[in-house]
N, C-alpha and C positions, 0 to 999 in steps of 0.2 A: 821628323827625322827624314833626311834625304833617302831616296830609294837605293842609290848606289852605296851610301854609307851603311844602311841597314843590311844590304846583301853582304857587304864586306864583313860586318860584325858577325853575321850568321855563319859565314864560311869559316871565320876565325874560331868561333866557339865550337862549331861542328868538327873541324879538323883537330882541335885540341881534345875533344871528347873521344874521337876515334883513336887518336894516337895514345891517349892515356889508357883506353881500354886494352889496346894491344900490349902496352907496357905492363899492365896488371898481370897478364897471363904469361909474359915472357921474362919478367924480372926474376933473377935467381934468389934474391933476398926477399923473404915474405914481408918484412917491414917496408921495403921500398914498394912492394905491390900494394900495400894498404895506402901508402902516401899517393901513389898514382891513382888509386881508386877515389881518394878524396878530391884530387884535381878533376877527375871525370865528373864527379858530382857537382862541383862548382861550375864546370863548363855547361853541364846539362841545365843547371839553374839559370845560367845566362840565356840559354835557348828558351826556357820557359818565360823569362822576362820579355824577350823579343816577341813572343806569341801573345803577350798580354795576360798571362797566367801568373801574376806576381805571388799569389797565395801558394801555388804549387812550388814555386821557386823557393819561397821561405820555408815550406815544409821540407824540401829536399836538403836545405842547408841545416835547419835545426834538428831534424830527426835523423837523417842519414849521415850527415857529416858530424853533427854534434853528439850523436849517440851511437849509431850502429858502427860507423867506421872507426870511431875512437875505441869502442869496445873490441873490435877486431884487432886494433893495434895493441891494446893492452894484453889480449889473449896471446897474440903472436909473440910479444916480447917476453911474456912469462913462461911460455912453453920452451922446453929444452929439446929442440928438434935436431935429430941426427940426420943430416942431409945425405951422408954416405950410405946409411942404412936405407934411407928413403929411396935412393936412386938404384938400389940393388934390384935386379930383375926387370928393369925398365925396358931393356932391349928385347926381352922375351915377349913382352906384351905389346911391343911397338907395332907389329903387323896387324894385330887385332884392333888396336886403337886407331891405326891409320884407316883400316877398312870401315870402322864405324864413323870416323870423321868424313870419309868420302860419301858414305850413305847420307849423312846429315847434310853435307854440302849439296848433294843432288836433290834432296827434298827441298832445301831452301831455294835453289835455283828454279825448280819446278813450280814452287809456290809463287815465286816472284814473276815468272812468265805467265802462268795461267790464272793467277788470282785477279779478281775484279769485284767491284761492288754489285750487289743485287739491284733490282729495279726500284724498290722502295726503301732502301737502307738510308739514303740521305734524308728523306722526309721523316723517317722514324727517329733518326738520331737528333735532328735539329728541331723536332716538334716540341719536346718538353723544355728546351733551353730558354731561360728568360732572356729578354732583350737587355743587352749590356748597357744600353743608353739609359735605361730606367733603374738599374741596380748595379752594384759593384760586382767585381769578379768573385770576391769571397762570399758575398751574400748569395749570388747565383749558384755557386758550387754547394754551399750549405743547403740551399733550398732543394736542389736535385738529390743530394746525398741523404738528407734526413727527412725528406718528404716523399719524393717519388720512388726512391730506391732504398727506403729504410729497412725493409725486410731482407733485401740482399745484403745490406751492410751488416745487419745483426747476424745473418747466417754466416757471413765470412768471419765475424768475431767468434762465433761458436766453433767454427772449424779450427781456427787458430788456438782456441782454448783446449779443444780436444787433442790437438797435436802437441801442445805443450805438456798436458797431463800424461799423454802417451810416452813422450820422451823422458819424463821424470820417472815413470813406472818402469820403463825398459832399462834405464841406467841405475836405478836404485838397487843397492846391494846390502844385504843384512850380514854384516861382519861380526863374528863373535868377539867379545872382549872389548868392543868399542863403546864408550859411554855416549849415550845420546841424550838430547834434551827432552825432558818430560814436561810439557806445557801444563798438563793438569796438576801434576804434583807441585809445580811452582806457583800456580794460582791458589792452591789450597794451603800453601805454607803460611804459617802465622809468625808474627815477630818473635814470639817466645821460642820458636824452634831455630831461629837464626842467630840470636845472641842472648847473653845473660848478663844482667847488671849485678855487680858485686860491690857491696859497700865495704871498702877496706879501711880499717882504722889507721889512724896516723901512727907511723913508726913501725908498722907490722907488714908493710908491703915488701915485695921482692925488688931489689935494685937491679940495674943492668949488669953490674959487675958480678953479682951473685949468679945471674943466669949464665954468664959467660964462663964462670968458674965451674 
């Protein structure tokens, strides 16, 4: 690919990603926000392809667009959000929110000006990376993730598991009068407890007309 063409495609995807991100937080309709988020994911996947990370681009499309963003869209469409109630009191909290935003902006600007790499960071990052001429991008990523950083990967999975269990425990409510599923009772249930076979003699059964009467 020509250098000028590659630069043009990069700036195109980058500008679409930034514009989509701004529209995600500025759109008044939450459904439109999710749709703009999907466009941002697609544009970021295009940037990954330009960097040669086709596996990460595929994961971004399959996992985030195909699962996470679609789940967000379904949840937003099913929720009956009262935007009038949601906007009440927004002006009261606007000064505090603006102050926090300015503090975060100052921190980001300070980080951008003063941040730089350490002396041995480049060598430490590139040392375990396999040579891409000898292996594919997906194989190199799998080797790093499941060989060199397997304990970090498993630890992150445990942290997510604990967070999921904590969210379920915090939101679980025991409401009286609500029938709940008893897995143990269902597993111990026998066929004789569920139905009964009756041998009805001919001519002695109850017809539908008699039931209606």
